[in-house]
N, C-alpha and C positions, 0 to 999 in steps of 0.2 A: 661566563659562569660566576666569576668573582663579583661582577656588577649585580647579578641576580641575588646572590647571597647577601651582599651589602644592602640592597634595597629591601630584601625580606627582613633582615635584622633591624633596619630602621623602622619598618612597618610594625614589627613586634614591639619595639621600644615605645613607639608612639601610641600603639594600642594599649600597652600596659600602663603607661603614664596617664593616658586619658581615663582608662577604667579606674585606676587608683584614685585619680582626682575626683571622679564621680562618686566613688564610695566614701571618700573622705569628706564629702559635702553633707552626708547624712548626719544630722546632729541629734543627739539624745540629751534631754535635760529634764529637770524637775520644775523649772521656773526661770523666767527672764523678765527683764525690763527692756522694752523695745522702743526706740525712737523712730518715728515715721514722719519724714518731711511731707508737708502739704502746702498747697498754694490756693488761697481764696481768690487770688487774681494773678495775672501775669501782665507784662507790658508788651505792646505790639506797635509796630510802625516806627518811623523816624521820630515821632513826637511822643513816644512812650505812652500811648493811650492805654488806659486800664482795660483789661479783658477779664470780666468776672467768671469764676468757675464754680460749679457745684462740686462738692467733695463727698466721696463715699469711702469710709474706712472699712476695710474687710479684714476679719480675723477668721482664718480657716484652720480648723483642727485637722492635722494630717495623720493622726494616729488612728489605726483601725480598731483598737480595742478600748482605749481609755479616754475619759473626758478630761477637759482642762477647765480650770476656774479662772475667769478674768476678774482680777481684783480691782483694777483701775483702768479707766480710759479717760485721759485728760487732754484737752485742747489748749494749746498755748499760742500766743501771738508772736509777732516777729521781734518784740522787745523781751520775750521770755516770761511774760505775765500769763497766769492761768486765766483763760477766757471762760471755759466751761468744763465742768465734770460731766462726762457723758453717761455715767452710771452712778446710782446711789448705793447699790449693794452688789456684791459679787454675782457674776453670772456664770453658770455652767454651760459649756459647749460640748455636746456629745461627740463620740467618735465620728470622724469624717464629716462633721457638721460645720456650719459657718454662721457668723453673725455680722451684721453691718450697722453702721452709724452714718447718718446723712446730714450734711450741712448744705443749705440752699445756696444757689448762685448769688442771691442778693445779700448773703451774710459775708461781709468782707472784714469781719472783726479780727480775723487771724492775720491778715496781711500777706504779703508775698513770702514771708519767712515763717509762716505758721508751721506747727508740728503737733503731733500726737505723742503722748507717752502711754504705752500699754504695758500693764503688769499682769502676768499670768503665772499660774502654778498648777502642778499636778501631784497626786499622791505618789506616783511612780515616775521614773525617768522614761520619757516618751519621745516620739518624733516631735520636733518643735513645730509650732504652727507657722503658717505663712501669714504675714501681716502686711497689708498694702493699702495705700490710698490711691483712689482712682479719681482724677480730676477731669471734668467735662464742661465745656462751654460751647454754646451754639448761638450764632448771630446770623440771621438771614440765610445766606447760602454758604456760610463759613462755620466750620466747627473745629474744636481743638479737644483732644483727649489724650491723656497720658497716665502712666502709673508710676508711683514712687514706692519703693520697697523699704520695709522697716530694717533698721540696723540695731543689733543687740548692743546695749550699753552697760548691762549688768547681768551676770548669770547667778 
């Protein structure tokens, strides 16, 4: 009986801490600056052969009721130099909508340490958007695909 009570108590503690952790991950903000790692190429094999990748930056508004305004999307190379401003003027993204930016596989200007800086804001405190870079490369019968998630650097 004691063992059953102990196991039940441990289950409740784990369940509560997991649920608490899930709820604490919901972020509400009025704006952020987000750093998104990206890779225009990676190295493969013993000889470090370059493997070029196409990059798609995705910005997903996760709020059901409110739009966000993307103020800047900037692409930097591995030396920290601005390579390209992806937008000329602010872009509104409606509730639950998404926008994407694409860099061709042949565009290796960013290098292996490339990154995006995304600045967004909203009139109200809202669910923060999900901002990710998806990298894909295909060669004959071999393909590589992975996602890099944005990291807030300023709120």
